[in-house]
Backbone as JSON, one array per atom type, in Angstrom:
{
  "sequence": "MIRIGSEYGGYLIPDNISELINAESNVISCGIGHDTTFDEELHRLTGCKVLMFDPSSVARKHIDEKKYDWATFIQVAVSGKTGPIDIYEPEDNKHDSWSINNAGIKRIVASLKISDICQSQAVDLLKLDIEGCELDVIMNMIIFSIKPKILCIEIHKEIEEPVIIELLHDYSYEKSDKTFTFVLKK",
  "N": [[25.07, -12.63, -148.72], [27.29, -9.94, -148.11], [28.44, -6.68, -148.94], [31.66, -5.4, -148.58], [34.04, -2.78, -148.19], [35.08, -0.17, -150.5], [33.3, 1.16, -153.39], [35.05, 0.95, -155.5], [37.12, -0.79, -154.53], [35.93, -2.95, -153.21], [34.35, -6.08, -152.16], [31.97, -8.79, -152.31], [31.15, -10.71, -149.49], [30.56, -13.66, -147.46], [27.57, -13.55, -145.42], [27.9, -14.55, -142.87], [30.5, -13.92, -142.01], [31.99, -13.5, -139.65], [31.92, -15.96, -138.48], [33.52, -17.44, -140.09], [35.98, -16.15, -140.39], [38.4, -14.92, -138.14], [40.3, -13.42, -135.41], [42.49, -15.09, -135.43], [42.78, -15.99, -137.97], [44.27, -16.56, -141.22], [44.76, -14.15, -143.49], [45.2, -13.01, -146.7], [45.99, -10.41, -148.83], [46.26, -9.5, -152.02], [47.43, -7.09, -154.13], [46.78, -3.96, -153.65], [47.01, -1.21, -154.12], [45.84, 2.08, -153.87], [43.69, 1.68, -152.25], [42.51, 0.32, -149.46], [40.15, -0.32, -148.27], [38.55, -2.62, -148.23], [40.14, -4.43, -146.77], [40.35, -2.99, -144.36], [37.65, -2.95, -143.45], [37.17, -5.7, -143.24], [38.99, -6.37, -141.22], [37.87, -4.81, -139.14], [35.39, -6.1, -138.8], [36.12, -8.7, -138.08], [38.49, -8.83, -136.62], [40.81, -9.79, -137.71], [44.23, -10.16, -138.78], [46.06, -8.84, -141.56], [47.93, -9.83, -144.32], [49.54, -8.07, -146.71], [50.2, -7.56, -150.19], [51.84, -5.85, -152.8], [53.38, -4.46, -155.63], [53.7, -1.77, -156.21], [54.69, 1.73, -156.05], [52.67, 3.41, -155.34], [51.05, 1.89, -153.61], [52.91, 1.46, -151.55], [53.26, 4.1, -150.59], [50.64, 4.64, -149.74], [50.27, 2.72, -147.68], [52.31, 3.5, -145.93], [51.3, 5.96, -145.11], [48.95, 5.18, -143.78], [49.69, 3.5, -141.6], [48.94, 1.0, -140.33], [48.34, -1.16, -137.55], [47.55, -3.71, -137.63], [48.21, -4.92, -139.96], [50.54, -6.31, -142.3], [52.79, -5.27, -144.7], [54.16, -6.16, -147.79], [56.27, -5.3, -150.32], [56.01, -6.56, -153.07], [55.17, -8.2, -156.17], [52.5, -10.53, -156.81], [52.44, -13.37, -158.61], [52.67, -15.75, -161.33], [55.22, -16.67, -160.99], [58.28, -16.91, -159.11], [60.63, -14.46, -158.58], [62.19, -11.91, -160.64], [59.88, -9.9, -162.53], [58.45, -8.39, -165.47], [56.59, -5.47, -165.3], [54.06, -2.98, -165.71], [53.84, 0.43, -165.16], [51.29, 2.85, -164.98], [51.23, 5.6, -167.3], [49.88, 7.95, -166.88], [48.5, 10.01, -164.24], [45.95, 9.36, -163.53], [45.43, 6.72, -163.23], [46.36, 4.0, -161.1], [47.07, 1.38, -161.01], [49.45, -1.06, -161.39], [50.37, -3.2, -164.0], [50.6, -6.39, -165.76], [50.05, -6.2, -168.36], [51.13, -4.93, -171.42], [51.47, -1.87, -171.24], [52.33, 1.35, -170.64], [54.9, 2.49, -168.38], [57.69, 0.53, -168.3], [58.63, -1.57, -165.66], [60.8, -3.47, -163.61], [60.11, -5.81, -161.24], [60.19, -7.48, -158.04], [58.74, -10.7, -157.55], [56.45, -13.09, -156.16], [55.28, -16.49, -156.0], [52.04, -17.72, -155.1], [52.2, -20.09, -153.72], [54.71, -19.92, -152.54], [54.27, -17.93, -150.7], [52.24, -18.96, -149.03], [53.19, -21.48, -148.23], [53.31, -23.84, -145.78], [51.09, -23.07, -144.37], [47.58, -22.77, -143.72], [45.19, -20.89, -145.59], [42.7, -18.58, -144.94], [41.23, -16.51, -146.13], [41.66, -15.21, -149.31], [42.49, -12.53, -151.27], [42.57, -11.42, -154.55], [43.69, -9.01, -156.57], [45.25, -8.54, -158.99], [45.97, -7.62, -161.48], [46.03, -9.03, -164.07], [47.42, -11.36, -163.56], [45.91, -13.39, -162.55], [45.03, -16.0, -163.49], [47.43, -17.5, -163.61], [48.13, -17.51, -160.9], [45.97, -18.86, -159.76], [46.27, -21.36, -160.99], [48.69, -22.1, -159.76], [47.79, -22.26, -157.12], [46.11, -24.51, -157.32], [47.91, -26.55, -158.12], [49.5, -26.71, -155.81], [47.68, -27.36, -153.86], [46.3, -25.32, -152.4], [43.71, -24.01, -150.63], [41.8, -21.61, -149.88], [39.16, -20.63, -147.6], [37.57, -18.57, -148.48], [37.63, -16.8, -151.5], [38.38, -13.96, -153.14], [38.24, -12.32, -156.16], [39.38, -10.09, -158.64], [38.97, -10.17, -161.93], [41.0, -9.49, -164.62], [41.53, -10.07, -167.26], [39.3, -10.5, -169.56], [38.9, -12.59, -171.35], [39.88, -14.77, -169.96], [38.07, -15.23, -167.98], [35.85, -17.26, -168.13], [37.4, -19.59, -168.03], [38.74, -19.4, -165.57], [36.53, -19.44, -163.82], [35.51, -22.02, -164.35], [37.73, -23.65, -163.66], [37.92, -23.09, -160.88], [35.41, -23.96, -160.03], [35.66, -26.71, -160.56], [37.58, -27.16, -158.68], [36.29, -27.25, -156.31], [34.91, -24.91, -155.57], [32.25, -22.56, -155.14], [30.73, -20.13, -157.07], [29.69, -17.0, -156.03], [26.65, -15.2, -156.54], [26.75, -13.12, -159.33], [29.24, -12.01, -158.74], [32.78, -12.06, -158.17], [33.47, -13.6, -156.01], [34.36, -16.46, -154.38], [33.37, -19.32, -152.6], [34.53, -21.92, -150.62], [33.25, -25.14, -151.1], [31.35, -27.07, -148.8]],
  "CA": [[26.33, -11.96, -149.0], [27.34, -8.51, -147.82], [29.56, -6.01, -149.6], [32.52, -4.57, -147.73], [35.0, -2.01, -148.97], [34.55, 0.89, -151.35], [32.78, 0.75, -154.7], [36.23, 0.63, -156.31], [37.95, -1.87, -154.02], [35.19, -3.85, -152.33], [33.9, -7.4, -152.61], [30.94, -9.46, -151.53], [31.64, -11.8, -148.64], [29.43, -14.31, -146.8], [26.94, -12.86, -144.28], [28.41, -15.11, -141.61], [31.95, -13.78, -142.09], [32.62, -13.62, -138.33], [32.02, -17.39, -138.16], [34.53, -18.01, -140.98], [37.24, -15.42, -140.23], [38.54, -14.33, -136.81], [41.62, -12.84, -135.13], [43.53, -16.1, -135.67], [42.73, -16.38, -139.38], [45.29, -16.11, -142.17], [44.15, -13.38, -144.57], [46.2, -12.48, -147.64], [45.4, -9.44, -149.77], [47.23, -9.26, -153.08], [47.03, -5.97, -154.97], [46.01, -3.02, -152.83], [47.04, 0.14, -154.69], [45.54, 3.16, -152.93], [42.4, 1.4, -151.62], [42.53, -0.82, -148.52], [38.88, -0.3, -147.53], [38.11, -4.01, -148.02], [40.94, -4.97, -145.67], [39.96, -2.27, -143.16], [36.35, -3.43, -142.97], [37.33, -7.09, -142.84], [39.62, -6.33, -139.89], [36.9, -4.28, -138.17], [34.34, -7.1, -138.57], [36.6, -10.01, -137.6], [39.7, -8.73, -135.81], [41.91, -10.49, -138.38], [45.41, -9.46, -139.29], [46.09, -9.0, -143.01], [49.22, -9.79, -144.99], [49.27, -7.36, -147.96], [51.25, -7.57, -151.21], [51.65, -4.98, -153.96], [54.71, -3.98, -156.02], [53.71, -0.37, -156.65], [55.04, 2.84, -155.16], [51.39, 3.94, -154.86], [50.68, 1.09, -152.44], [53.89, 1.75, -150.5], [52.92, 5.41, -150.04], [49.35, 4.49, -149.05], [50.49, 1.98, -146.43], [53.13, 4.36, -145.05], [50.41, 6.98, -144.55], [47.93, 4.56, -142.92], [50.33, 3.0, -140.38], [48.11, -0.03, -139.71], [49.0, -2.05, -136.6], [46.98, -5.03, -137.86], [48.57, -5.36, -141.31], [51.94, -6.36, -142.71], [52.87, -4.98, -146.12], [55.37, -6.61, -148.48], [56.23, -4.63, -151.62], [56.33, -7.46, -154.18], [54.03, -8.67, -156.95], [52.13, -11.94, -156.7], [52.21, -13.79, -160.0], [52.91, -17.16, -161.59], [56.62, -17.06, -160.82], [59.09, -16.26, -158.1], [61.76, -13.82, -159.22], [61.82, -10.64, -161.28], [58.92, -9.9, -163.64], [58.17, -7.1, -166.08], [55.28, -4.95, -164.96], [53.94, -1.66, -166.33], [53.25, 1.51, -164.37], [50.56, 3.76, -165.87], [51.93, 6.85, -167.61], [49.14, 9.11, -166.37], [48.2, 9.98, -162.81], [44.55, 8.98, -163.33], [45.4, 5.29, -162.92], [47.47, 3.65, -160.21], [47.28, -0.07, -161.02], [50.54, -1.59, -162.19], [49.8, -4.36, -164.68], [51.49, -7.14, -166.64], [49.69, -5.85, -169.74], [52.17, -4.07, -171.97], [51.0, -0.5, -171.43], [52.88, 2.23, -169.62], [56.34, 2.53, -168.15], [58.14, -0.81, -167.89], [59.39, -1.71, -164.42], [61.12, -4.85, -163.23], [59.84, -5.89, -159.81], [60.24, -8.81, -157.42], [57.46, -11.39, -157.53], [56.36, -14.37, -155.46], [54.14, -17.36, -156.27], [51.2, -17.87, -153.92], [52.7, -21.25, -152.96], [55.83, -19.45, -151.72], [53.71, -17.12, -149.61], [51.46, -19.79, -148.11], [53.99, -22.62, -147.8], [52.55, -24.89, -145.1], [49.97, -22.53, -143.59], [46.27, -22.67, -144.35], [44.74, -19.52, -145.85], [41.26, -18.51, -144.73], [40.69, -15.63, -147.16], [42.65, -14.72, -150.26], [41.96, -11.53, -152.2], [43.46, -11.24, -155.7], [43.45, -7.89, -157.49], [46.66, -8.61, -159.39], [46.17, -6.99, -162.78], [46.36, -9.91, -165.19], [48.15, -12.58, -163.12], [44.96, -14.23, -161.82], [45.02, -17.4, -163.93], [48.68, -18.14, -163.17], [48.09, -17.7, -159.45], [44.99, -19.93, -159.49], [46.92, -22.63, -161.37], [49.64, -22.4, -158.7], [46.99, -22.71, -155.97], [45.64, -25.88, -157.57], [49.07, -27.45, -158.1], [50.0, -26.85, -154.45], [46.54, -27.66, -152.99], [45.97, -24.19, -151.54], [42.26, -23.85, -150.71], [41.22, -20.69, -148.9], [37.71, -20.74, -147.42], [36.96, -17.51, -149.29], [38.52, -16.31, -152.53], [37.82, -12.77, -153.81], [39.08, -12.09, -157.33], [39.04, -9.18, -159.73], [39.53, -10.76, -163.14], [41.35, -8.4, -165.51], [41.53, -10.53, -168.65], [37.95, -11.01, -169.78], [38.97, -13.87, -172.06], [40.2, -15.83, -169.0], [37.0, -15.35, -166.99], [35.2, -18.57, -168.08], [38.39, -20.6, -167.65], [38.94, -19.28, -164.12], [35.32, -19.91, -163.15], [35.45, -23.48, -164.48], [38.8, -24.22, -162.82], [37.57, -22.99, -159.47], [34.28, -24.87, -159.8], [36.22, -28.07, -160.5], [38.43, -27.2, -157.49], [35.36, -27.26, -155.17], [34.43, -23.59, -155.18], [30.99, -22.09, -155.69], [30.76, -18.7, -157.37], [28.53, -16.29, -155.52], [25.88, -14.58, -157.61], [27.16, -11.88, -160.0], [30.49, -11.45, -158.22], [33.9, -12.98, -158.27], [33.78, -14.14, -154.7], [34.15, -17.89, -154.38], [33.37, -19.9, -151.26], [34.85, -23.34, -150.67], [32.09, -25.98, -150.81], [31.53, -27.89, -147.58]],
  "C": [[26.2, -10.48, -148.64], [28.55, -7.92, -148.53], [30.34, -5.21, -148.57], [33.57, -3.92, -148.61], [34.3, -1.0, -149.85], [33.95, 0.31, -152.63], [33.93, 0.29, -155.59], [36.94, -0.64, -155.84], [37.25, -2.87, -153.13], [34.8, -5.15, -152.99], [32.72, -7.85, -151.77], [31.6, -10.57, -150.73], [30.42, -12.44, -147.97], [28.9, -13.51, -145.61], [27.54, -13.3, -142.95], [29.94, -15.01, -141.52], [32.63, -13.95, -140.73], [32.68, -15.07, -137.85], [33.14, -18.06, -138.97], [35.92, -17.42, -140.76], [37.25, -14.81, -138.83], [39.97, -13.82, -136.63], [42.77, -13.8, -135.4], [43.64, -16.5, -137.14], [43.91, -15.84, -140.17], [44.58, -15.46, -143.35], [45.26, -12.77, -145.4], [45.5, -11.63, -148.67], [46.46, -9.05, -150.79], [46.71, -8.2, -154.03], [46.17, -5.01, -154.2], [45.98, -1.61, -153.4], [46.81, 1.2, -153.62], [44.27, 2.89, -152.13], [42.48, 0.13, -150.76], [41.22, -0.88, -147.72], [38.33, -1.7, -147.3], [38.83, -4.6, -146.81], [40.57, -4.32, -144.34], [38.65, -2.79, -142.58], [36.41, -4.88, -142.54], [37.96, -7.16, -141.45], [38.63, -5.85, -138.83], [35.84, -5.32, -137.82], [34.85, -8.36, -137.86], [37.8, -9.95, -136.66], [40.92, -9.38, -136.44], [43.08, -9.57, -138.67], [45.48, -9.76, -140.79], [47.52, -8.87, -143.51], [48.96, -9.25, -146.39], [50.48, -7.39, -148.89], [50.88, -6.63, -152.34], [53.03, -4.44, -154.34], [54.82, -2.47, -156.22], [54.14, 0.62, -155.58], [53.77, 3.49, -154.6], [50.96, 3.2, -153.59], [51.63, 1.38, -151.27], [53.56, 3.07, -149.8], [51.64, 5.32, -149.21], [49.54, 3.81, -147.69], [51.31, 2.8, -145.44], [52.28, 5.43, -144.38], [49.43, 6.39, -143.54], [48.5, 4.07, -141.59], [49.45, 1.99, -139.62], [48.92, -0.85, -138.71], [48.53, -3.5, -136.77], [47.35, -5.61, -139.23], [50.08, -5.37, -141.49], [51.96, -6.19, -144.22], [54.21, -5.45, -146.67], [55.28, -6.07, -149.92], [56.79, -5.54, -152.72], [55.03, -7.77, -154.93], [53.73, -10.12, -156.56], [51.73, -12.36, -158.1], [52.45, -15.3, -160.12], [54.35, -17.59, -161.41], [57.25, -16.31, -159.66], [60.34, -15.74, -158.79], [61.31, -12.54, -159.88], [60.82, -10.84, -162.42], [58.84, -8.47, -164.2], [56.75, -6.7, -165.72], [55.24, -3.51, -165.46], [53.19, -0.69, -165.42], [52.51, 2.44, -165.33], [51.33, 5.06, -166.08], [51.2, 8.07, -167.07], [48.82, 8.92, -164.89], [46.76, 9.57, -162.51], [44.43, 7.52, -162.91], [46.58, 4.96, -162.0], [47.78, 2.16, -160.21], [48.43, -0.45, -161.95], [50.09, -2.92, -162.74], [50.86, -5.11, -165.49], [51.19, -6.86, -168.1], [50.62, -4.76, -170.23], [51.63, -2.68, -172.3], [51.55, 0.35, -170.29], [54.39, 2.14, -169.54], [56.79, 1.18, -167.59], [58.98, -0.71, -166.62], [59.71, -3.19, -164.23], [60.99, -4.91, -161.72], [60.0, -7.34, -159.33], [58.83, -9.39, -157.38], [57.57, -12.69, -156.75], [55.16, -15.16, -155.99], [53.34, -17.47, -154.98], [51.66, -19.06, -153.08], [53.9, -20.88, -152.1], [55.34, -18.66, -150.52], [53.04, -18.01, -148.57], [52.28, -20.91, -147.48], [53.12, -23.63, -147.07], [51.35, -24.36, -144.32], [48.67, -22.51, -144.39], [45.91, -21.2, -144.52], [43.23, -19.51, -145.73], [40.59, -17.62, -145.77], [41.85, -15.13, -148.0], [41.96, -13.76, -151.21], [43.0, -11.31, -153.29], [42.96, -10.1, -156.58], [44.82, -7.62, -158.12], [46.87, -8.36, -160.89], [46.7, -7.9, -163.88], [47.08, -11.19, -164.82], [47.22, -13.61, -162.48], [45.05, -15.71, -162.2], [46.28, -18.13, -163.47], [48.67, -18.42, -161.67], [47.1, -18.82, -159.09], [45.57, -21.29, -159.88], [47.93, -23.06, -160.29], [48.93, -22.87, -157.43], [46.59, -24.17, -156.14], [46.79, -26.87, -157.49], [49.54, -27.73, -156.68], [48.9, -27.05, -153.41], [46.27, -26.57, -151.96], [44.49, -23.91, -151.72], [41.75, -22.91, -149.63], [39.71, -20.91, -148.79], [36.99, -19.76, -148.34], [38.02, -16.97, -150.24], [37.82, -15.16, -153.26], [38.77, -12.4, -154.95], [38.51, -10.97, -158.19], [39.75, -9.72, -160.96], [39.76, -9.66, -164.17], [41.39, -8.79, -166.98], [40.2, -11.22, -168.91], [37.94, -12.37, -170.46], [39.24, -15.04, -171.11], [39.08, -16.1, -168.01], [36.32, -16.73, -166.98], [36.15, -19.69, -167.66], [38.59, -20.59, -166.14], [37.73, -19.81, -163.37], [35.23, -21.43, -163.2], [36.51, -24.16, -163.63], [38.43, -24.21, -161.35], [36.36, -23.85, -159.12], [34.78, -26.3, -159.66], [37.08, -28.26, -159.25], [37.61, -27.02, -156.2], [34.94, -25.89, -154.68], [33.1, -23.3, -155.85], [31.1, -20.59, -155.89], [29.5, -18.07, -156.78], [27.91, -15.48, -156.65], [26.45, -13.24, -158.05], [28.43, -11.25, -159.43], [31.6, -12.42, -158.52], [34.41, -13.29, -156.88], [33.42, -15.61, -154.76], [34.26, -18.41, -152.98], [33.61, -21.39, -151.42], [33.62, -24.14, -150.28], [32.37, -26.82, -149.57], [31.41, -29.35, -147.9]]
}
């Protein structure tokens, strides 16, 4: 495994990433905030295009400044439902992650289920940094048989961590050592 991206926004990925992901791969990155270093390095290593989702104004500003020609940004949340959801913007400028946890300034934002995003296309890599919506999205993946080759997750609700790990193990994923990167078993 190799780590790509910043200390804040990076993940471990398989050493042989260029054999698993290429310019034709479908890569979806949910929750980007102000840090797209993971996506940048993944693109540099593989030539992939990245479909990015984030409901926050912080992400919108970041993407507008970057002007990537290899990424498409959609300003919506990814959660367990399609339609409007309550989400909370931090009150201080030290944090930029909008969360479903009831803390901060309440916002109502558009949201999509992962099954609506993927529809009939296979996903090669899915990154989830979605501030408390992880379990709902994973349940939606299982219901709709969505199985990315690589799944990178930041789990925000510690109580859900063992449940998520067990669900993904039962869904044919192996957890890489000490990270929340899962690779589909062969």
